[in-house]
C-alpha positions as a Python dict, from the first residue, in 0.01 Angstrom:
ca = {
    (1, 'M'): (0, 0, 0),
    (2, 'N'): (320, 211, 186),
    (3, 'A'): (239, 34, 505),
    (4, 'E'): (219, -280, 366),
    (5, 'I'): (529, -241, 195),
    (6, 'K'): (644, -151, 562),
    (7, 'N'): (575, -467, 678),
    (8, 'F'): (637, -670, 412),
    (9, 'I'): (991, -542, 489),
    (10, 'K'): (974, -673, 818),
    (11, 'V'): (874, -978, 798),
    (12, 'W'): (1117, -1026, 540),
    (13, 'I'): (1418, -901, 786),
    (14, 'T'): (1259, -1090, 1044),
    (15, 'A'): (1317, -1437, 824),
    (16, 'I'): (1642, -1308, 751),
    (17, 'A'): (1773, -1286, 1051),
    (18, 'S'): (1617, -1624, 1214),
    (19, 'L'): (1796, -1759, 885),
    (20, 'C'): (2141, -1610, 1018),
    (21, 'Y'): (2021, -1801, 1347),
    (22, 'C'): (2009, -2113, 1146),
    (23, 'Y'): (2323, -2045, 986),
    (24, 'Y'): (2559, -1933, 1273),
    (25, 'I'): (2380, -2135, 1615),
    (26, 'V'): (2180, -2393, 1502),
    (27, 'A'): (2402, -2589, 1223),
    (28, 'K'): (2680, -2639, 1481),
    (29, 'I'): (2434, -2842, 1696),
    (30, 'P'): (2421, -3191, 1620),
    (31, 'R'): (2166, -3348, 1408),
    (32, 'G'): (1821, -3497, 1497),
    (33, 'T'): (1614, -3438, 1809),
    (34, 'I'): (1820, -3201, 1957),
    (35, 'R'): (1863, -3003, 1633),
    (36, 'L'): (1495, -3016, 1559),
    (37, 'L'): (1396, -2864, 1899),
    (38, 'F'): (1632, -2545, 1865),
    (39, 'L'): (1449, -2507, 1496),
    (40, 'L'): (1089, -2506, 1635),
    (41, 'P'): (1049, -2122, 1728),
    (42, 'I'): (1201, -2079, 1341),
    (43, 'F'): (891, -2298, 1272),
    (44, 'Y'): (674, -2097, 1456),
    (45, 'L'): (747, -1752, 1311),
    (46, 'F'): (794, -1872, 950),
    (47, 'T'): (409, -1992, 1036),
    (48, 'M'): (311, -1668, 1220),
    (49, 'L'): (493, -1415, 982),
    (50, 'P'): (297, -1435, 668),
    (51, 'C'): (-18, -1318, 875),
    (52, 'N'): (123, -987, 913),
    (53, 'L'): (38, -944, 555),
    (54, 'N'): (-273, -851, 369),
    (55, 'S'): (-221, -808, 3),
    (56, 'F'): (-247, -1099, -194),
    (57, 'H'): (54, -1037, -350),
    (58, 'L'): (300, -979, -90),
    (59, 'G'): (140, -1223, 111),
    (60, 'A'): (82, -1519, -124),
    (61, 'P'): (472, -1571, -200),
    (62, 'T'): (572, -1509, 143),
    (63, 'A'): (345, -1745, 253),
    (64, 'F'): (449, -2033, 44),
    (65, 'F'): (833, -1912, 56),
    (66, 'L'): (836, -1927, 450),
    (67, 'G'): (513, -2107, 556),
    (68, 'W'): (592, -2375, 339),
    (69, 'L'): (901, -2431, 154),
    (70, 'G'): (1101, -2262, 404),
    (71, 'N'): (951, -2483, 685),
    (72, 'F'): (968, -2792, 485),
    (73, 'K'): (1347, -2732, 423),
    (74, 'L'): (1440, -2656, 790),
    (75, 'L'): (1254, -2980, 871),
    (76, 'L'): (1529, -3181, 628),
    (77, 'F'): (1820, -2931, 761),
    (78, 'A'): (1724, -3052, 1132),
    (79, 'F'): (1825, -3431, 1007),
    (80, 'D'): (2109, -3269, 761),
    (81, 'Q'): (1895, -3361, 442),
    (82, 'G'): (1764, -3201, 188),
    (83, 'P'): (1926, -2857, -2),
    (84, 'L'): (2021, -2706, 302),
    (85, 'S'): (2256, -3000, 444),
    (86, 'P'): (2592, -3011, 405),
    (87, 'P'): (2551, -2638, 560),
    (88, 'L'): (2642, -2418, 260),
    (89, 'P'): (2980, -2242, 279),
    (90, 'K'): (2792, -1894, 210),
    (91, 'L'): (2561, -1741, 435),
    (92, 'L'): (2400, -1554, 165),
    (93, 'H'): (2355, -1899, -33),
    (94, 'F'): (2208, -2058, 319),
    (95, 'I'): (1934, -1758, 333),
    (96, 'S'): (1868, -1745, -34),
    (97, 'I'): (1788, -2152, -70),
    (98, 'A'): (1604, -2178, 266),
    (99, 'C'): (1369, -1948, 176),
    (100, 'L'): (1330, -1898, -220),
    (101, 'P'): (1223, -2141, -469),
    (102, 'I'): (1566, -2257, -574),
    (103, 'K'): (1688, -2667, -629),
    (104, 'L'): (2038, -2652, -676),
    (105, 'K'): (2126, -2855, -1047),
    (106, 'Q'): (2283, -3194, -967),
    (107, 'D'): (2481, -3353, -1226),
    (108, 'P'): (2341, -3690, -1289),
    (109, 'S'): (2529, -3972, -1145),
    (110, 'P'): (2613, -4274, -1340),
    (111, 'N'): (2360, -4523, -1215),
    (112, 'T'): (2091, -4265, -1318),
    (113, 'K'): (2229, -4205, -1694),
    (114, 'N'): (2270, -4582, -1740),
    (115, 'N'): (1894, -4631, -1603),
    (116, 'K'): (1708, -4821, -1838),
    (117, 'N'): (1370, -4797, -1569),
    (118, 'P'): (1122, -4664, -1825),
    (119, 'S'): (945, -4490, -1548),
    (120, 'H'): (1232, -4240, -1566),
    (121, 'K'): (1090, -4144, -1943),
    (122, 'S'): (796, -4001, -1821),
    (123, 'T'): (914, -3661, -1902),
    (124, 'P'): (1085, -3684, -2278),
    (125, 'K'): (1397, -3468, -2244),
    (126, 'S'): (1247, -3222, -2559),
    (127, 'H'): (988, -3084, -2316),
    (128, 'Y'): (1293, -2930, -2098),
    (129, 'P'): (1356, -2608, -2310),
    (130, 'T'): (1664, -2451, -2351),
    (131, 'K'): (1764, -2130, -2146),
    (132, 'V'): (1668, -1896, -2464),
    (133, 'T'): (1350, -2073, -2504),
    (134, 'R'): (1271, -2062, -2153),
    (135, 'S'): (1279, -1701, -2159),
    (136, 'M'): (1105, -1676, -2489),
    (137, 'L'): (815, -1847, -2334),
    (138, 'L'): (859, -1686, -2008),
    (139, 'A'): (724, -1351, -2205),
    (140, 'I'): (483, -1482, -2372),
    (141, 'K'): (285, -1623, -2040),
    (142, 'A'): (332, -1285, -1909),
    (143, 'L'): (161, -1136, -2189),
    (144, 'L'): (-119, -1388, -2176),
    (145, 'L'): (-145, -1306, -1831),
    (146, 'A'): (-189, -957, -1944),
    (147, 'M'): (-437, -1031, -2186),
    (148, 'I'): (-630, -1236, -1894),
    (149, 'I'): (-637, -925, -1596),
    (150, 'R'): (-753, -747, -1927),
    (151, 'A'): (-1036, -967, -1955),
    (152, 'Y'): (-1170, -953, -1626),
    (153, 'E'): (-1312, -606, -1724),
    (154, 'R'): (-1545, -743, -1881),
    (155, 'R'): (-1625, -1046, -1625),
    (156, 'S'): (-1970, -921, -1621),
    (157, 'N'): (-2030, -1051, -1934),
    (158, 'L'): (-1869, -1376, -1913),
    (159, 'H'): (-2054, -1694, -1845),
    (160, 'P'): (-1895, -1892, -1488),
    (161, 'Y'): (-1745, -2152, -1629),
    (162, 'V'): (-1540, -1889, -1847),
    (163, 'I'): (-1427, -1705, -1564),
    (164, 'L'): (-1330, -2040, -1399),
    (165, 'A'): (-1152, -2129, -1713),
    (166, 'L'): (-949, -1800, -1655),
    (167, 'Y'): (-874, -1854, -1287),
    (168, 'C'): (-714, -2162, -1379),
    (169, 'C'): (-467, -2015, -1699),
    (170, 'H'): (-446, -1724, -1433),
    (171, 'T'): (-319, -1934, -1168),
    (172, 'Y'): (-70, -2155, -1347),
    (173, 'L'): (81, -1796, -1581),
    (174, 'A'): (112, -1637, -1260),
    (175, 'V'): (231, -1892, -1020),
    (176, 'E'): (532, -1986, -1220),
    (177, 'I'): (587, -1647, -1319),
    (178, 'V'): (646, -1509, -939),
    (179, 'L'): (843, -1872, -921),
    (180, 'V'): (1086, -1751, -1159),
    (181, 'L'): (1104, -1368, -1086),
    (182, 'A'): (1172, -1474, -739),
    (183, 'A'): (1444, -1700, -813),
    (184, 'A'): (1602, -1448, -1122),
    (185, 'P'): (1805, -1202, -888),
    (186, 'V'): (1976, -1508, -676),
    (187, 'Q'): (2058, -1719, -1008),
    (188, 'A'): (2198, -1386, -1161),
    (189, 'I'): (2406, -1292, -861),
    (190, 'F'): (2513, -1631, -741),
    (191, 'G'): (2527, -1749, -1080),
    (192, 'F'): (2308, -2090, -973),
    (193, 'E'): (2243, -2341, -1207),
    (194, 'I'): (1876, -2429, -1081),
    (195, 'E'): (1612, -2675, -1164),
    (196, 'P'): (1316, -2496, -1333),
    (197, 'Q'): (1039, -2444, -1111),
    (198, 'F'): (760, -2568, -1386),
    (199, 'N'): (797, -2800, -1677),
    (200, 'E'): (514, -2740, -1923),
    (201, 'P'): (236, -2918, -1755),
    (202, 'Y'): (-27, -2826, -2018),
    (203, 'F'): (203, -3150, -2210),
    (204, 'A'): (78, -3338, -1899),
    (205, 'T'): (-23, -3727, -2040),
    (206, 'S'): (-115, -3851, -1648),
    (207, 'L'): (-172, -3757, -1343),
    (208, 'Q'): (131, -3885, -1222),
    (209, 'D'): (302, -3670, -1489),
    (210, 'F'): (133, -3364, -1365),
    (211, 'W'): (231, -3356, -1022),
    (212, 'G'): (544, -3567, -1045),
    (213, 'H'): (742, -3404, -1311),
    (214, 'R'): (567, -3092, -1445),
    (215, 'W'): (344, -2913, -1191),
    (216, 'N'): (538, -2675, -957),
    (217, 'L'): (849, -2909, -898),
    (218, 'M'): (970, -2705, -600),
    (219, 'V'): (697, -2876, -381),
    (220, 'T'): (773, -3195, -551),
    (221, 'S'): (1113, -3202, -477),
    (222, 'I'): (1013, -3087, -51),
    (223, 'L'): (735, -3341, -48),
    (224, 'R'): (951, -3664, -181),
    (225, 'P'): (1217, -3674, 92),
    (226, 'T'): (974, -3513, 365),
    (227, 'I'): (675, -3744, 305),
    (228, 'Y'): (667, -3962, 24),
    (229, 'I'): (998, -4155, 60),
    (230, 'P'): (970, -4206, 457),
    (231, 'I'): (603, -4321, 414),
    (232, 'R'): (709, -4581, 173),
    (233, 'S'): (961, -4721, 364),
    (234, 'I'): (716, -4748, 661),
    (235, 'S'): (470, -4924, 425),
    (236, 'A'): (719, -5149, 264),
    (237, 'N'): (766, -5329, 587),
    (238, 'V'): (390, -5353, 627),
    (239, 'I'): (245, -5442, 287),
    (240, 'G'): (569, -5493, 62),
    (241, 'S'): (749, -5306, -152),
    (242, 'R'): (502, -5354, -435),
    (243, 'W'): (237, -5181, -314),
    (244, 'A'): (407, -4967, -63),
    (245, 'T'): (388, -4660, -339),
    (246, 'L'): (24, -4646, -280),
    (247, 'P'): (27, -4523, 66),
    (248, 'A'): (314, -4266, 19),
    (249, 'I'): (126, -4114, -280),
    (250, 'I'): (-192, -4075, -98),
    (251, 'S'): (-2, -3923, 208),
    (252, 'T'): (201, -3715, 25),
    (253, 'F'): (-138, -3548, -137),
    (254, 'I'): (-292, -3518, 179),
    (255, 'V'): (7, -3291, 341),
    (256, 'S'): (-10, -3082, 50),
    (257, 'G'): (-364, -3033, 102),
    (258, 'L'): (-329, -2924, 455),
    (259, 'A'): (-63, -2723, 330),
    (260, 'H'): (-304, -2523, 155),
    (261, 'E'): (-533, -2504, 395),
    (262, 'V'): (-261, -2333, 585),
    (263, 'I'): (-221, -2069, 309),
    (264, 'Y'): (-591, -2067, 226),
    (265, 'F'): (-651, -1938, 584),
    (266, 'Y'): (-382, -1652, 494),
    (267, 'F'): (-545, -1563, 194),
    (268, 'T'): (-932, -1577, 385),
    (269, 'R'): (-842, -1547, 741),
    (270, 'V'): (-1175, -1791, 772),
    (271, 'H'): (-1202, -2116, 903),
    (272, 'P'): (-1118, -2375, 680),
    (273, 'T'): (-1391, -2569, 483),
    (274, 'W'): (-1171, -2856, 384),
    (275, 'E'): (-1257, -2827, 20),
    (276, 'V'): (-922, -2805, -119),
    (277, 'T'): (-805, -3075, 104),
    (278, 'W'): (-1076, -3310, -66),
    (279, 'F'): (-907, -3191, -354),
    (280, 'F'): (-531, -3331, -317),
    (281, 'I'): (-708, -3644, -151),
    (282, 'L'): (-898, -3713, -461),
    (283, 'H'): (-619, -3639, -679),
    (284, 'G'): (-406, -3855, -459),
    (285, 'V'): (-646, -4159, -485),
    (286, 'C'): (-710, -4092, -866),
    (287, 'T'): (-276, -4113, -903),
    (288, 'A'): (-273, -4388, -695),
    (289, 'I'): (-546, -4561, -878),
    (290, 'E'): (-345, -4465, -1191),
    (291, 'V'): (-42, -4623, -1119),
    (292, 'V'): (-231, -4952, -1011),
    (293, 'V'): (-311, -4974, -1368),
    (294, 'K'): (-23, -4855, -1514),
    (295, 'K'): (130, -5153, -1324),
    (296, 'A'): (-145, -5409, -1475),
    (297, 'V'): (-179, -5295, -1836),
    (298, 'T'): (213, -5255, -1850),
    (299, 'N'): (349, -5330, -2236),
    (300, 'R'): (-31, -5409, -2315),
    (301, 'W'): (-233, -5098, -2374),
    (302, 'W'): (-230, -4749, -2328),
    (303, 'L'): (-432, -4436, -2447),
    (304, 'H'): (-226, -4243, -2688),
    (305, 'R'): (-64, -3877, -2573),
    (306, 'A'): (-375, -3705, -2795),
    (307, 'I'): (-615, -3827, -2567),
    (308, 'S'): (-454, -3892, -2235),
    (309, 'G'): (-325, -3513, -2241),
    (310, 'P'): (-595, -3301, -2279),
    (311, 'L'): (-824, -3614, -2055),
    (312, 'T'): (-574, -3485, -1764),
    (313, 'I'): (-626, -3134, -1833),
    (314, 'M'): (-944, -3124, -1825),
    (315, 'F'): (-925, -3322, -1484),
    (316, 'V'): (-738, -3126, -1326),
    (317, 'A'): (-970, -2801, -1424),
    (318, 'V'): (-1296, -2952, -1366),
    (319, 'T'): (-1176, -3085, -1001),
    (320, 'G'): (-1029, -2721, -966),
    (321, 'G'): (-1342, -2565, -1037),
    (322, 'W'): (-1562, -2805, -798),
    (323, 'L'): (-1336, -2808, -538),
    (324, 'F'): (-974, -2589, -538),
    (325, 'F'): (-1166, -2231, -607),
    (326, 'P'): (-1481, -2200, -436),
    (327, 'Q'): (-1367, -2084, -62),
    (328, 'L'): (-1143, -1864, -259),
    (329, 'I'): (-1441, -1721, -463),
    (330, 'R'): (-1684, -1749, -207),
    (331, 'N'): (-1418, -1532, 37),
    (332, 'G'): (-1368, -1314, -236),
    (333, 'V'): (-1024, -1336, -286),
    (334, 'D'): (-1053, -1350, -662),
    (335, 'I'): (-1196, -975, -658),
    (336, 'K'): (-894, -843, -433),
    (337, 'V'): (-645, -1004, -655),
    (338, 'I'): (-806, -843, -985),
    (339, 'E'): (-848, -507, -775),
    (340, 'E'): (-463, -510, -650),
    (341, 'Y'): (-373, -514, -1005),
    (342, 'S'): (-527, -162, -1029),
    (343, 'I'): (-387, -96, -702),
    (344, 'L'): (15, -174, -809),
    (345, 'V'): (-16, -16, -1167),
    (346, 'D'): (-139, 343, -979),
    (347, 'F'): (171, 245, -699),
    (348, 'V'): (420, 224, -988),
    (349, 'K'): (270, 505, -1169),
    (350, 'V'): (280, 762, -875),
    (351, 'N'): (621, 668, -700),
    (352, 'I'): (851, 515, -999),
    (353, 'P'): (957, 794, -1246),
    (354, 'L'): (828, 690, -1623),
    (355, 'H'): (1040, 921, -1791),
    (356, 'L'): (1423, 996, -1734),
    (357, 'P'): (1531, 1354, -1759),
    (358, 'L'): (1694, 1427, -2114),
    (359, 'G'): (1967, 1676, -1980),
    (360, 'K'): (1968, 2068, -1993),
    (361, 'S'): (2022, 2192, -2347),
}
């Protein structure tokens, strides 16, 4: 454990040094192809750094923050787009936003405030909790995660479908908690107002709502300018604006699937089986079909949210058990994750004093 923590520190020192290079040198280079060329070594470095970590709970966030978010943010930065452009006034702000799951809140423009497009109403305002409510929900979710981890002690007595259901809940709770905890120190130190990383995905009423407005919004905010918008613009010139969203949606899901394959490689260190890519292709196709159906039946017929909500969550869970988790389970990643919790508890007991000295009488 001590050796892994040392590797973790080295990885992040290297990442921070790389971002200093981006801030002081690359930012001075004209945007476009030349700046992109100067960023190529950083793309390679951010892709390879997670390979130095074997622990799931240290390697997984590092792979996501550097290999996915960091690389995509720097790709946008190469063309003076995204959250790093224009260059932020302070180095620590640049580093924080580049490699952490942070999206600064933007003041809505007058056009957005007055927009009457019903597509903007797919995420009801009431589903954005207040700061106090979010803190309470986070505490409840942490408690639920602890209960799930405790339930794994009896996994030999549980039905495989029950275990898969626990894995689904575990994935959601753990990812949200990790993203919130990663962003919290920076938010407290710099006073950033940031967008929520999740928006209660269990309230989703459709796949479009689930993936576009509720699940892991950091990924959504990065894939939209890097993949969705460019593909939609290209497609509009080929097939017209009415259907341009369909190839854009499917392309975005394909890229997400390939990014997950890379992250799965960090977890398993085996050749990809492409199951997780097919998971996202399936969801991309189904989301595109959903968009077509919505356009066809607008204001004429729709499912009540009491029906569409459970159907959406059921579809995500069933397809997740079919295509998302098998590669992890086959390679023992699930067992490794569970065992690491015990190792973490033992490490804390040994290295962190649990009793404060009360002073000498």
